[in-house]
All heavy atoms as a GROMACS GRO file, in nm:
protein
  609
    1MET      N    1   1.718   1.203  -5.752
    1MET     CA    2   1.688   1.325  -5.681
    1MET      C    3   1.672   1.436  -5.784
    1MET      O    4   1.757   1.454  -5.869
    1MET     CB    5   1.803   1.355  -5.584
    1MET     CG    6   1.786   1.485  -5.511
    1MET     SD    7   1.922   1.522  -5.400
    1MET     CE    8   1.885   1.415  -5.267
    2SER      N    9   1.566   1.510  -5.775
    2SER     CA   10   1.543   1.616  -5.872
    2SER      C   11   1.614   1.744  -5.828
    2SER      O   12   1.651   1.761  -5.712
    2SER     CB   13   1.394   1.642  -5.889
    2SER     OG   14   1.340   1.697  -5.772
    3MET      N   15   1.632   1.834  -5.925
    3MET     CA   16   1.705   1.958  -5.898
    3MET      C   17   1.634   2.042  -5.792
    3MET      O   18   1.699   2.111  -5.716
    3MET     CB   19   1.719   2.039  -6.027
    3MET     CG   20   1.791   1.964  -6.135
    3MET     SD   21   1.963   1.994  -6.158
    3MET     CE   22   1.983   2.164  -6.180
    4ASP      N   23   1.502   2.036  -5.784
    4ASP     CA   24   1.430   2.119  -5.688
    4ASP      C   25   1.437   2.063  -5.546
    4ASP      O   26   1.391   2.126  -5.453
    4ASP     CB   27   1.284   2.138  -5.731
    4ASP     CG   28   1.211   2.007  -5.749
    4ASP    OD1   29   1.278   1.904  -5.765
    4ASP    OD2   30   1.086   2.011  -5.751
    5GLN      N   31   1.497   1.946  -5.528
    5GLN     CA   32   1.512   1.888  -5.396
    5GLN      C   33   1.650   1.918  -5.336
    5GLN      O   34   1.693   1.852  -5.244
    5GLN     CB   35   1.491   1.738  -5.401
    5GLN     CG   36   1.349   1.699  -5.434
    5GLN     CD   37   1.333   1.549  -5.444
    5GLN    OE1   38   1.431   1.477  -5.460
    5GLN    NE2   39   1.211   1.502  -5.434
    6GLY      N   40   1.719   2.014  -5.390
    6GLY     CA   41   1.846   2.053  -5.333
    6GLY      C   42   1.967   1.991  -5.398
    6GLY      O   43   2.076   1.995  -5.343
    7PHE      N   44   1.952   1.932  -5.515
    7PHE     CA   45   2.065   1.873  -5.585
    7PHE      C   46   2.158   1.983  -5.633
    7PHE      O   47   2.117   2.079  -5.694
    7PHE     CB   48   2.016   1.791  -5.704
    7PHE     CG   49   2.127   1.729  -5.784
    7PHE    CD1   50   2.194   1.618  -5.738
    7PHE    CD2   51   2.164   1.784  -5.905
    7PHE    CE1   52   2.296   1.562  -5.811
    7PHE    CE2   53   2.266   1.728  -5.980
    7PHE     CZ   54   2.332   1.616  -5.932
    8LYS      N   55   2.287   1.968  -5.605
    8LYS     CA   56   2.385   2.066  -5.650
    8LYS      C   57   2.475   2.002  -5.754
    8LYS      O   58   2.522   1.891  -5.736
    8LYS     CB   59   2.470   2.117  -5.533
    8LYS     CG   60   2.393   2.200  -5.432
    8LYS     CD   61   2.483   2.246  -5.324
    8LYS     CE   62   2.518   2.388  -5.354
    8LYS     NZ   63   2.606   2.447  -5.255
    9TYR      N   64   2.494   2.074  -5.863
    9TYR     CA   65   2.583   2.028  -5.968
    9TYR      C   66   2.726   2.034  -5.918
    9TYR      O   67   2.769   2.133  -5.861
    9TYR     CB   68   2.567   2.115  -6.092
    9TYR     CG   69   2.667   2.085  -6.200
    9TYR    CD1   70   2.651   1.975  -6.283
    9TYR    CD2   71   2.778   2.165  -6.219
    9TYR    CE1   72   2.741   1.946  -6.382
    9TYR    CE2   73   2.870   2.138  -6.318
    9TYR     CZ   74   2.851   2.028  -6.398
    9TYR     OH   75   2.942   2.000  -6.496
   10SER      N   76   2.800   1.927  -5.940
   10SER     CA   77   2.940   1.924  -5.899
   10SER      C   78   3.024   1.878  -6.018
   10SER      O   79   3.016   1.764  -6.061
   10SER     CB   80   2.959   1.828  -5.782
   10SER     OG   81   3.097   1.810  -5.758
   11PHE      N   82   3.103   1.970  -6.071
   11PHE     CA   83   3.189   1.940  -6.184
   11PHE      C   84   3.285   1.827  -6.149
   11PHE      O   85   3.302   1.733  -6.227
   11PHE     CB   86   3.268   2.067  -6.222
   11PHE     CG   87   3.357   2.049  -6.340
   11PHE    CD1   88   3.307   2.061  -6.468
   11PHE    CD2   89   3.492   2.021  -6.324
   11PHE    CE1   90   3.390   2.044  -6.578
   11PHE    CE2   91   3.575   2.003  -6.432
   11PHE     CZ   92   3.523   2.016  -6.559
   12PHE      N   93   3.344   1.832  -6.031
   12PHE     CA   94   3.440   1.730  -5.989
   12PHE      C   95   3.374   1.594  -5.975
   12PHE      O   96   3.427   1.493  -6.021
   12PHE     CB   97   3.507   1.771  -5.858
   12PHE     CG   98   3.603   1.668  -5.806
   12PHE    CD1   99   3.728   1.652  -5.866
   12PHE    CD2  100   3.569   1.587  -5.700
   12PHE    CE1  101   3.817   1.557  -5.820
   12PHE    CE2  102   3.658   1.491  -5.654
   12PHE     CZ  103   3.782   1.476  -5.714
   13ALA      N  104   3.259   1.589  -5.911
   13ALA     CA  105   3.190   1.461  -5.890
   13ALA      C  106   3.147   1.400  -6.023
   13ALA      O  107   3.160   1.278  -6.043
   13ALA     CB  108   3.068   1.480  -5.800
   14ASP      N  109   3.099   1.483  -6.115
   14ASP     CA  110   3.060   1.432  -6.247
   14ASP      C  111   3.178   1.372  -6.321
   14ASP      O  112   3.167   1.266  -6.382
   14ASP     CB  113   2.997   1.542  -6.331
   14ASP     CG  114   2.859   1.582  -6.282
   14ASP    OD1  115   2.804   1.508  -6.199
   14ASP    OD2  116   2.809   1.686  -6.327
   15ARG      N  117   3.290   1.440  -6.318
   15ARG     CA  118   3.409   1.388  -6.386
   15ARG      C  119   3.461   1.262  -6.320
   15ARG      O  120   3.510   1.172  -6.385
   15ARG     CB  121   3.520   1.494  -6.391
   15ARG     CG  122   3.487   1.619  -6.468
   15ARG     CD  123   3.434   1.584  -6.606
   15ARG     NE  124   3.402   1.698  -6.687
   15ARG     CZ  125   3.283   1.754  -6.698
   15ARG    NH1  126   3.182   1.709  -6.628
   15ARG    NH2  127   3.262   1.856  -6.778
   16LEU      N  128   3.450   1.255  -6.189
   16LEU     CA  129   3.494   1.136  -6.116
   16LEU      C  130   3.408   1.016  -6.152
   16LEU      O  131   3.460   0.905  -6.171
   16LEU     CB  132   3.489   1.162  -5.965
   16LEU     CG  133   3.540   1.050  -5.876
   16LEU    CD1  134   3.687   1.021  -5.905
   16LEU    CD2  135   3.521   1.087  -5.730
   17ILE      N  136   3.278   1.035  -6.166
   17ILE     CA  137   3.188   0.926  -6.205
   17ILE      C  138   3.223   0.876  -6.344
   17ILE      O  139   3.229   0.756  -6.369
   17ILE     CB  140   3.041   0.973  -6.196
   17ILE    CG1  141   3.001   0.990  -6.050
   17ILE    CG2  142   2.949   0.874  -6.267
   17ILE    CD1  143   2.868   1.057  -6.030
   18VAL      N  144   3.248   0.968  -6.437
   18VAL     CA  145   3.285   0.929  -6.574
   18VAL      C  146   3.419   0.854  -6.572
   18VAL      O  147   3.434   0.751  -6.636
   18VAL     CB  148   3.291   1.052  -6.666
   18VAL    CG1  149   3.352   1.017  -6.800
   18VAL    CG2  150   3.153   1.111  -6.684
   19LEU      N  151   3.515   0.905  -6.496
   19LEU     CA  152   3.645   0.839  -6.486
   19LEU      C  153   3.631   0.698  -6.430
   19LEU      O  154   3.691   0.603  -6.482
   19LEU     CB  155   3.740   0.922  -6.399
   19LEU     CG  156   3.878   0.862  -6.374
   19LEU    CD1  157   3.956   0.852  -6.505
   19LEU    CD2  158   3.954   0.945  -6.272
   20LEU      N  159   3.552   0.682  -6.327
   20LEU     CA  160   3.532   0.549  -6.268
   20LEU      C  161   3.464   0.455  -6.368
   20LEU      O  162   3.501   0.337  -6.378
   20LEU     CB  163   3.449   0.559  -6.140
   20LEU     CG  164   3.521   0.619  -6.020
   20LEU    CD1  165   3.424   0.636  -5.904
   20LEU    CD2  166   3.639   0.535  -5.978
   21GLY      N  167   3.369   0.506  -6.443
   21GLY     CA  168   3.304   0.425  -6.544
   21GLY      C  169   3.402   0.376  -6.649
   21GLY      O  170   3.399   0.260  -6.689
   22TYR      N  171   3.491   0.465  -6.692
   22TYR     CA  172   3.590   0.427  -6.793
   22TYR      C  173   3.696   0.333  -6.735
   22TYR      O  174   3.744   0.244  -6.805
   22TYR     CB  175   3.653   0.551  -6.855
   22TYR     CG  176   3.570   0.604  -6.968
   22TYR    CD1  177   3.463   0.689  -6.944
   22TYR    CD2  178   3.594   0.564  -7.098
   22TYR    CE1  179   3.384   0.735  -7.047
   22TYR    CE2  180   3.515   0.609  -7.202
   22TYR     CZ  181   3.410   0.694  -7.177
   22TYR     OH  182   3.331   0.738  -7.278
   23LEU      N  183   3.731   0.350  -6.610
   23LEU     CA  184   3.825   0.257  -6.547
   23LEU      C  185   3.765   0.117  -6.539
   23LEU      O  186   3.833   0.017  -6.565
   23LEU     CB  187   3.867   0.307  -6.410
   23LEU     CG  188   3.961   0.427  -6.406
   23LEU    CD1  189   3.983   0.473  -6.263
   23LEU    CD2  190   4.094   0.394  -6.472
   24VAL      N  191   3.637   0.109  -6.504
   24VAL     CA  192   3.570  -0.021  -6.499
   24VAL      C  193   3.563  -0.082  -6.639
   24VAL      O  194   3.584  -0.202  -6.656
   24VAL     CB  195   3.428  -0.007  -6.437
   24VAL    CG1  196   3.347  -0.133  -6.455
   24VAL    CG2  197   3.438   0.030  -6.290
   25ALA      N  198   3.536   0.001  -6.740
   25ALA     CA  199   3.530  -0.049  -6.878
   25ALA      C  200   3.665  -0.102  -6.924
   25ALA      O  201   3.672  -0.209  -6.987
   25ALA     CB  202   3.481   0.062  -6.971
   26VAL      N  203   3.771  -0.030  -6.895
   26VAL     CA  204   3.905  -0.076  -6.934
   26VAL      C  205   3.940  -0.204  -6.860
   26VAL      O  206   3.993  -0.299  -6.920
   26VAL     CB  207   4.010   0.034  -6.907
   26VAL    CG1  208   4.152  -0.020  -6.918
   26VAL    CG2  209   3.991   0.150  -7.003
   27LEU      N  210   3.910  -0.210  -6.732
   27LEU     CA  211   3.938  -0.331  -6.654
   27LEU      C  212   3.858  -0.449  -6.707
   27LEU      O  213   3.911  -0.560  -6.724
   27LEU     CB  214   3.908  -0.307  -6.507
   27LEU     CG  215   3.937  -0.422  -6.411
   27LEU    CD1  216   4.086  -0.454  -6.411
   27LEU    CD2  217   3.890  -0.388  -6.272
   28GLY      N  218   3.730  -0.427  -6.737
   28GLY     CA  219   3.647  -0.534  -6.792
   28GLY      C  220   3.698  -0.582  -6.927
   28GLY      O  221   3.698  -0.702  -6.954
   29ALA      N  222   3.740  -0.487  -7.011
   29ALA     CA  223   3.794  -0.524  -7.143
   29ALA      C  224   3.922  -0.604  -7.127
   29ALA      O  225   3.941  -0.707  -7.195
   29ALA     CB  226   3.819  -0.398  -7.225
   30TRP      N  227   4.008  -0.561  -7.038
   30TRP     CA  228   4.136  -0.630  -7.017
   30TRP      C  229   4.114  -0.771  -6.964
   30TRP      O  230   4.176  -0.867  -7.010
   30TRP     CB  231   4.221  -0.547  -6.921
   30TRP     CG  232   4.358  -0.602  -6.899
   30TRP    CD1  233   4.454  -0.627  -6.992
   30TRP    CD2  234   4.414  -0.638  -6.773
   30TRP    NE1  235   4.568  -0.676  -6.932
   30TRP    CE2  236   4.546  -0.683  -6.798
   30TRP    CE3  237   4.367  -0.635  -6.642
   30TRP    CZ2  238   4.628  -0.726  -6.694
   30TRP    CZ3  239   4.451  -0.678  -6.541
   30TRP    CH2  240   4.580  -0.723  -6.568
   31ILE      N  241   4.023  -0.785  -6.866
   31ILE     CA  242   3.995  -0.917  -6.810
   31ILE      C  243   3.933  -1.008  -6.915
   31ILE      O  244   3.969  -1.126  -6.927
   31ILE     CB  245   3.904  -0.905  -6.686
   31ILE    CG1  246   3.983  -0.840  -6.570
   31ILE    CG2  247   3.847  -1.040  -6.644
   31ILE    CD1  248   3.898  -0.804  -6.450
   32SER      N  249   3.839  -0.955  -6.993
   32SER     CA  250   3.772  -1.038  -7.094
   32SER      C  251   3.870  -1.083  -7.203
   32SER      O  252   3.856  -1.194  -7.256
   32SER     CB  253   3.655  -0.963  -7.156
   32SER     OG  254   3.699  -0.852  -7.230
   33MET      N  255   3.967  -1.001  -7.235
   33MET     CA  256   4.067  -1.039  -7.334
   33MET      C  257   4.150  -1.157  -7.285
   33MET      O  258   4.198  -1.239  -7.364
   33MET     CB  259   4.157  -0.921  -7.368
   33MET     CG  260   4.088  -0.815  -7.450
   33MET     SD  261   4.187  -0.666  -7.472
   33MET     CE  262   4.322  -0.728  -7.571
   34GLY      N  263   4.166  -1.168  -7.155
   34GLY     CA  264   4.243  -1.278  -7.097
   34GLY      C  265   4.180  -1.414  -7.118
   34GLY      O  266   4.248  -1.516  -7.117
   35PHE      N  267   4.048  -1.416  -7.139
   35PHE     CA  268   3.979  -1.543  -7.163
   35PHE      C  269   4.005  -1.596  -7.304
   35PHE      O  270   3.969  -1.710  -7.336
   35PHE     CB  271   3.828  -1.527  -7.142
   35PHE     CG  272   3.790  -1.510  -6.998
   35PHE    CD1  273   3.745  -1.388  -6.953
   35PHE    CD2  274   3.800  -1.615  -6.909
   35PHE    CE1  275   3.710  -1.370  -6.820
   35PHE    CE2  276   3.766  -1.599  -6.775
   35PHE     CZ  277   3.720  -1.476  -6.731
   36PHE      N  278   4.065  -1.512  -7.389
   36PHE     CA  279   4.089  -1.550  -7.528
   36PHE      C  280   4.239  -1.549  -7.560
   36PHE      O  281   4.279  -1.510  -7.668
   36PHE     CB  282   4.014  -1.455  -7.622
   36PHE     CG  283   3.865  -1.468  -7.610
   36PHE    CD1  284   3.795  -1.397  -7.514
   36PHE    CD2  285   3.796  -1.553  -7.694
   36PHE    CE1  286   3.658  -1.410  -7.503
   36PHE    CE2  287   3.659  -1.566  -7.684
   36PHE     CZ  288   3.590  -1.494  -7.587
   37GLU      N  289   4.320  -1.595  -7.466
   37GLU     CA  290   4.465  -1.593  -7.482
   37GLU      C  291   4.514  -1.669  -7.604
   37GLU      O  292   4.610  -1.629  -7.668
   37GLU     CB  293   4.533  -1.650  -7.358
   37GLU     CG  294   4.537  -1.556  -7.241
   37GLU     CD  295   4.611  -1.617  -7.125
   37GLU    OE1  296   4.675  -1.723  -7.141
   37GLU    OE2  297   4.606  -1.558  -7.016
   38ASP      N  298   4.448  -1.778  -7.636
   38ASP     CA  299   4.494  -1.863  -7.746
   38ASP      C  300   4.442  -1.818  -7.882
   38ASP      O  301   4.473  -1.880  -7.983
   38ASP     CB  302   4.452  -2.008  -7.722
   38ASP     CG  303   4.516  -2.064  -7.596
   38ASP    OD1  304   4.625  -2.015  -7.558
   38ASP    OD2  305   4.458  -2.155  -7.535
   39GLN      N  306   4.365  -1.712  -7.884
   39GLN     CA  307   4.307  -1.663  -8.010
   39GLN      C  308   4.399  -1.560  -8.075
   39GLN      O  309   4.493  -1.511  -8.015
   39GLN     CB  310   4.170  -1.601  -7.984
   39GLN     CG  311   4.070  -1.696  -7.924
   39GLN     CD  312   4.036  -1.811  -8.018
   39GLN    OE1  313   4.022  -1.791  -8.137
   39GLN    NE2  314   4.028  -1.931  -7.964
   40GLU      N  315   4.364  -1.526  -8.198
   40GLU     CA  316   4.440  -1.423  -8.269
   40GLU      C  317   4.417  -1.287  -8.203
   40GLU      O  318   4.315  -1.265  -8.136
   40GLU     CB  319   4.396  -1.419  -8.415
   40GLU     CG  320   4.433  -1.545  -8.491
   40GLU     CD  321   4.392  -1.536  -8.636
   40GLU    OE1  322   4.395  -1.425  -8.692
   40GLU    OE2  323   4.357  -1.640  -8.693
   41LEU      N  324   4.510  -1.196  -8.227
   41LEU     CA  325   4.505  -1.065  -8.164
   41LEU      C  326   4.377  -0.990  -8.198
   41LEU      O  327   4.316  -0.927  -8.111
   41LEU     CB  328   4.627  -0.982  -8.205
   41LEU     CG  329   4.636  -0.841  -8.147
   41LEU    CD1  330   4.640  -0.845  -7.996
   41LEU    CD2  331   4.756  -0.768  -8.203
   42TRP      N  332   4.332  -0.996  -8.324
   42TRP     CA  333   4.214  -0.920  -8.362
   42TRP      C  334   4.090  -0.968  -8.290
   42TRP      O  335   4.000  -0.890  -8.260
   42TRP     CB  336   4.194  -0.920  -8.514
   42TRP     CG  337   4.148  -1.052  -8.572
   42TRP    CD1  338   4.226  -1.152  -8.617
   42TRP    CD2  339   4.013  -1.094  -8.588
   42TRP    NE1  340   4.149  -1.256  -8.662
   42TRP    CE2  341   4.017  -1.223  -8.646
   42TRP    CE3  342   3.889  -1.036  -8.561
   42TRP    CZ2  343   3.902  -1.295  -8.674
   42TRP    CZ3  344   3.774  -1.109  -8.591
   42TRP    CH2  345   3.782  -1.235  -8.647
   43ILE      N  346   4.084  -1.096  -8.256
   43ILE     CA  347   3.970  -1.149  -8.181
   43ILE      C  348   3.973  -1.096  -8.038
   43ILE      O  349   3.870  -1.054  -7.983
   43ILE     CB  350   3.969  -1.303  -8.183
   43ILE    CG1  351   3.942  -1.353  -8.325
   43ILE    CG2  352   3.866  -1.359  -8.086
   43ILE    CD1  353   3.952  -1.502  -8.343
   44LYS      N  354   4.091  -1.095  -7.978
   44LYS     CA  355   4.103  -1.042  -7.842
   44LYS      C  356   4.065  -0.895  -7.837
   44LYS      O  357   3.994  -0.851  -7.746
   44LYS     CB  358   4.245  -1.062  -7.789
   44LYS     CG  359   4.281  -1.207  -7.770
   44LYS     CD  360   4.406  -1.233  -7.690
   44LYS     CE  361   4.527  -1.159  -7.732
   44LYS     NZ  362   4.650  -1.204  -7.664
   45ILE      N  363   4.108  -0.818  -7.937
   45ILE     CA  364   4.074  -0.676  -7.942
   45ILE      C  365   3.924  -0.657  -7.961
   45ILE      O  366   3.863  -0.571  -7.896
   45ILE     CB  367   4.155  -0.605  -8.053
   45ILE    CG1  368   4.303  -0.601  -8.014
   45ILE    CG2  369   4.101  -0.465  -8.078
   45ILE    CD1  370   4.393  -0.552  -8.125
   46ALA      N  371   3.864  -0.737  -8.047
   46ALA     CA  372   3.720  -0.726  -8.071
   46ALA      C  373   3.640  -0.757  -7.945
   46ALA      O  374   3.543  -0.688  -7.912
   46ALA     CB  375   3.678  -0.819  -8.185
   47VAL      N  376   3.681  -0.862  -7.873
   47VAL     CA  377   3.612  -0.898  -7.749
   47VAL      C  378   3.629  -0.787  -7.645
   47VAL      O  379   3.532  -0.746  -7.580
   47VAL     CB  380   3.665  -1.033  -7.694
   47VAL    CG1  381   3.618  -1.057  -7.552
   47VAL    CG2  382   3.624  -1.146  -7.785
   48GLY      N  383   3.750  -0.736  -7.629
   48GLY     CA  384   3.774  -0.629  -7.533
   48GLY      C  385   3.695  -0.504  -7.566
   48GLY      O  386   3.637  -0.440  -7.478
   49ASP      N  387   3.690  -0.470  -7.695
   49ASP     CA  388   3.613  -0.352  -7.736
   49ASP      C  389   3.464  -0.372  -7.711
   49ASP      O  390   3.395  -0.281  -7.665
   49ASP     CB  391   3.638  -0.322  -7.883
   49ASP     CG  392   3.565  -0.198  -7.929
   49ASP    OD1  393   3.581  -0.092  -7.865
   49ASP    OD2  394   3.490  -0.207  -8.028
   50PHE      N  395   3.414  -0.491  -7.739
   50PHE     CA  396   3.273  -0.519  -7.717
   50PHE      C  397   3.237  -0.507  -7.569
   50PHE      O  398   3.137  -0.445  -7.532
   50PHE     CB  399   3.238  -0.659  -7.769
   50PHE     CG  400   3.094  -0.697  -7.746
   50PHE    CD1  401   2.995  -0.643  -7.824
   50PHE    CD2  402   3.061  -0.786  -7.645
   50PHE    CE1  403   2.862  -0.678  -7.802
   50PHE    CE2  404   2.930  -0.821  -7.622
   50PHE     CZ  405   2.829  -0.767  -7.700
   51VAL      N  406   3.318  -0.567  -7.483
   51VAL     CA  407   3.292  -0.562  -7.339
   51VAL      C  408   3.301  -0.418  -7.288
   51VAL      O  409   3.214  -0.372  -7.212
   51VAL     CB  410   3.388  -0.655  -7.262
   51VAL    CG1  411   3.379  -0.634  -7.112
   51VAL    CG2  412   3.360  -0.800  -7.297
   52GLY      N  413   3.405  -0.344  -7.330
   52GLY     CA  414   3.418  -0.205  -7.289
   52GLY      C  415   3.301  -0.121  -7.334
   52GLY      O  416   3.249  -0.037  -7.259
   53THR      N  417   3.256  -0.143  -7.458
   53THR     CA  418   3.142  -0.069  -7.511
   53THR      C  419   3.016  -0.100  -7.432
   53THR      O  420   2.939  -0.009  -7.398
   53THR     CB  421   3.120  -0.106  -7.660
   53THR    OG1  422   3.236  -0.068  -7.734
   53THR    CG2  423   2.999  -0.034  -7.716
   54CYS      N  424   2.994  -0.225  -7.400
   54CYS     CA  425   2.876  -0.263  -7.321
   54CYS      C  426   2.878  -0.200  -7.183
   54CYS      O  427   2.774  -0.152  -7.134
   54CYS     CB  428   2.866  -0.415  -7.310
   54CYS     SG  429   2.822  -0.495  -7.464
   55ILE      N  430   2.993  -0.198  -7.120
   55ILE     CA  431   3.002  -0.139  -6.986
   55ILE      C  432   2.974   0.010  -6.991
   55ILE      O  433   2.899   0.064  -6.908
   55ILE     CB  434   3.140  -0.169  -6.923
   55ILE    CG1  435   3.152  -0.318  -6.891
   55ILE    CG2  436   3.162  -0.085  -6.797
   55ILE    CD1  437   3.290  -0.363  -6.848
   56ILE      N  438   3.032   0.081  -7.087
   56ILE     CA  439   3.007   0.225  -7.099
   56ILE      C  440   2.860   0.250  -7.132
   56ILE      O  441   2.797   0.341  -7.076
   56ILE     CB  442   3.099   0.288  -7.204
   56ILE    CG1  443   3.244   0.286  -7.156
   56ILE    CG2  444   3.057   0.431  -7.237
   56ILE    CD1  445   3.269   0.365  -7.029
   57PHE      N  446   2.804   0.170  -7.223
   57PHE     CA  447   2.663   0.188  -7.258
   57PHE      C  448   2.574   0.166  -7.136
   57PHE      O  449   2.484   0.246  -7.108
   57PHE     CB  450   2.624   0.094  -7.371
   57PHE     CG  451   2.478   0.099  -7.403
   57PHE    CD1  452   2.425   0.207  -7.471
   57PHE    CD2  453   2.393  -0.004  -7.365
   57PHE    CE1  454   2.290   0.213  -7.501
   57PHE    CE2  455   2.259   0.001  -7.394
   57PHE     CZ  456   2.207   0.110  -7.462
   58LEU      N  457   2.596   0.057  -7.063
   58LEU     CA  458   2.515   0.030  -6.945
   58LEU      C  459   2.532   0.138  -6.839
   58LEU      O  460   2.436   0.175  -6.772
   58LEU     CB  461   2.550  -0.108  -6.888
   58LEU     CG  462   2.504  -0.226  -6.973
   58LEU    CD1  463   2.557  -0.357  -6.914
   58LEU    CD2  464   2.353  -0.230  -6.984
   59SER      N  465   2.652   0.189  -6.824
   59SER     CA  466   2.674   0.299  -6.730
   59SER      C  467   2.594   0.421  -6.768
   59SER      O  468   2.534   0.487  -6.683
   59SER     CB  469   2.823   0.337  -6.724
   59SER     OG  470   2.901   0.228  -6.682
   60SER      N  471   2.591   0.451  -6.897
   60SER     CA  472   2.515   0.568  -6.941
   60SER      C  473   2.365   0.548  -6.923
   60SER      O  474   2.293   0.642  -6.892
   60SER     CB  475   2.548   0.602  -7.086
   60SER     OG  476   2.498   0.505  -7.175
   61VAL      N  477   2.317   0.425  -6.939
   61VAL     CA  478   2.175   0.397  -6.917
   61VAL      C  479   2.142   0.407  -6.768
   61VAL      O  480   2.042   0.468  -6.730
   61VAL     CB  481   2.138   0.258  -6.974
   61VAL    CG1  482   1.999   0.216  -6.930
   61VAL    CG2  483   2.149   0.258  -7.125
   62ILE      N  484   2.226   0.347  -6.684
   62ILE     CA  485   2.202   0.350  -6.540
   62ILE      C  486   2.202   0.494  -6.488
   62ILE      O  487   2.118   0.532  -6.406
   62ILE     CB  488   2.307   0.265  -6.466
   62ILE    CG1  489   2.283   0.117  -6.497
   62ILE    CG2  490   2.303   0.290  -6.316
   62ILE    CD1  491   2.395   0.025  -6.453
   63LEU      N  492   2.298   0.573  -6.535
   63LEU     CA  493   2.309   0.712  -6.490
   63LEU      C  494   2.216   0.806  -6.565
   63LEU      O  495   2.210   0.925  -6.533
   63LEU     CB  496   2.454   0.760  -6.504
   63LEU     CG  497   2.554   0.685  -6.418
   63LEU    CD1  498   2.696   0.725  -6.455
   63LEU    CD2  499   2.527   0.712  -6.270
   64ARG      N  500   2.146   0.753  -6.666
   64ARG     CA  501   2.057   0.833  -6.750
   64ARG      C  502   2.128   0.956  -6.805
   64ARG      O  503   2.082   1.068  -6.798
   64ARG     CB  504   1.931   0.874  -6.674
   64ARG     CG  505   1.843   0.756  -6.642
   64ARG     CD  506   1.718   0.794  -6.574
   64ARG     NE  507   1.752   0.841  -6.439
   64ARG     CZ  508   1.667   0.901  -6.359
   64ARG    NH1  509   1.546   0.922  -6.397
   64ARG    NH2  510   1.704   0.939  -6.239
   65ASN      N  511   2.248   0.929  -6.860
   65ASN     CA  512   2.330   1.036  -6.916
   65ASN      C  513   2.400   0.983  -7.041
   65ASN      O  514   2.505   0.921  -7.032
   65ASN     CB  515   2.432   1.084  -6.812
   65ASN     CG  516   2.515   1.198  -6.862
   65ASN    OD1  517   2.500   1.244  -6.975
   65ASN    ND2  518   2.603   1.246  -6.777
   66SER      N  519   2.341   1.011  -7.156
   66SER     CA  520   2.400   0.961  -7.280
   66SER      C  521   2.533   1.029  -7.313
   66SER      O  522   2.610   0.979  -7.394
   66SER     CB  523   2.303   0.980  -7.396
   66SER     OG  524   2.274   1.117  -7.415
   67SER      N  525   2.561   1.141  -7.250
   67SER     CA  526   2.689   1.209  -7.274
   67SER      C  527   2.807   1.129  -7.222
   67SER      O  528   2.920   1.153  -7.262
   67SER     CB  529   2.689   1.347  -7.207
   67SER     OG  530   2.593   1.429  -7.268
   68MET      N  531   2.782   1.035  -7.135
   68MET     CA  532   2.891   0.952  -7.084
   68MET      C  533   2.950   0.866  -7.196
   68MET      O  534   3.066   0.833  -7.193
   68MET     CB  535   2.842   0.864  -6.971
   68MET     CG  536   2.949   0.784  -6.906
   68MET     SD  537   2.892   0.719  -6.751
   68MET     CE  538   3.037   0.632  -6.700
   69TYR      N  539   2.868   0.833  -7.294
   69TYR     CA  540   2.914   0.749  -7.404
   69TYR      C  541   2.992   0.828  -7.508
   69TYR      O  542   3.072   0.771  -7.582
   69TYR     CB  543   2.793   0.680  -7.469
   69TYR     CG  544   2.830   0.570  -7.563
   69TYR    CD1  545   2.870   0.447  -7.513
   69TYR    CD2  546   2.827   0.588  -7.699
   69TYR    CE1  547   2.907   0.344  -7.598
   69TYR    CE2  548   2.862   0.486  -7.786
   69TYR     CZ  549   2.902   0.365  -7.734
   69TYR     OH  550   2.937   0.264  -7.818
   70ASP      N  551   2.976   0.960  -7.514
   70ASP     CA  552   3.038   1.042  -7.616
   70ASP      C  553   3.191   1.031  -7.621
   70ASP      O  554   3.247   1.016  -7.729
   70ASP     CB  555   2.996   1.188  -7.601
   70ASP     CG  556   2.851   1.209  -7.635
   70ASP    OD1  557   2.792   1.122  -7.703
   70ASP    OD2  558   2.794   1.312  -7.594
   71PRO      N  559   3.262   1.038  -7.509
   71PRO     CA  560   3.409   1.028  -7.518
   71PRO      C  561   3.458   0.893  -7.567
   71PRO      O  562   3.569   0.883  -7.616
   71PRO     CB  563   3.456   1.052  -7.373
   71PRO     CG  564   3.345   1.118  -7.305
   71PRO     CD  565   3.220   1.071  -7.373
   72TYR      N  566   3.375   0.791  -7.557
   72TYR     CA  567   3.417   0.657  -7.600
   72TYR      C  568   3.443   0.652  -7.750
   72TYR      O  569   3.524   0.574  -7.796
   72TYR     CB  570   3.312   0.553  -7.561
   72TYR     CG  571   3.361   0.411  -7.578
   72TYR    CD1  572   3.451   0.357  -7.487
   72TYR    CD2  573   3.322   0.333  -7.686
   72TYR    CE1  574   3.497   0.229  -7.502
   72TYR    CE2  575   3.370   0.205  -7.702
   72TYR     CZ  576   3.456   0.153  -7.610
   72TYR     OH  577   3.504   0.026  -7.625
   73TRP      N  578   3.376   0.738  -7.827
   73TRP     CA  579   3.398   0.739  -7.972
   73TRP      C  580   3.543   0.772  -8.006
   73TRP      O  581   3.598   0.718  -8.101
   73TRP     CB  582   3.305   0.837  -8.041
   73TRP     CG  583   3.163   0.792  -8.034
   73TRP    CD1  584   3.065   0.847  -7.958
   73TRP    CD2  585   3.103   0.682  -8.102
   73TRP    NE1  586   2.948   0.779  -7.975
   73TRP    CE2  587   2.969   0.677  -8.064
   73TRP    CE3  588   3.151   0.587  -8.192
   73TRP    CZ2  589   2.881   0.581  -8.113
   73TRP    CZ3  590   3.062   0.492  -8.240
   73TRP    CH2  591   2.930   0.489  -8.201
   74SER      N  592   3.604   0.859  -7.928
   74SER     CA  593   3.743   0.892  -7.956
   74SER      C  594   3.836   0.778  -7.916
   74SER      O  595   3.944   0.763  -7.974
   74SER     CB  596   3.784   1.021  -7.884
   74SER     OG  597   3.778   1.003  -7.745
   75VAL      N  598   3.796   0.698  -7.820
   75VAL     CA  599   3.876   0.582  -7.778
   75VAL      C  600   3.866   0.471  -7.881
   75VAL      O  601   3.964   0.410  -7.919
   75VAL     CB  602   3.830   0.531  -7.640
   75VAL    CG1  603   3.902   0.403  -7.603
   75VAL    CG2  604   3.851   0.637  -7.533
   76ALA      N  605   3.744   0.448  -7.929
   76ALA     CA  606   3.720   0.339  -8.024
   76ALA      C  607   3.787   0.373  -8.156
   76ALA      O  608   3.837   0.291  -8.226
   76ALA     CB  609   3.572   0.316  -8.044
   0.00000   0.00000   0.00000
């Protein structure tokens, strides 16, 4: 929906979308780490980080908002 069609900016809604994206990323990372229980810790962390990064990246592409990926740098 374009801005001229009546779209209203909502600070709360934008933050909620980002929060939900990060919750999904953390959940995906946690679940994916479970598939590597018998591996060394660094492998589990690498897999979790990769999955979380992919989820955040895909969320930013879907929402067409590269700023969604910016806070992830501080997490990584």
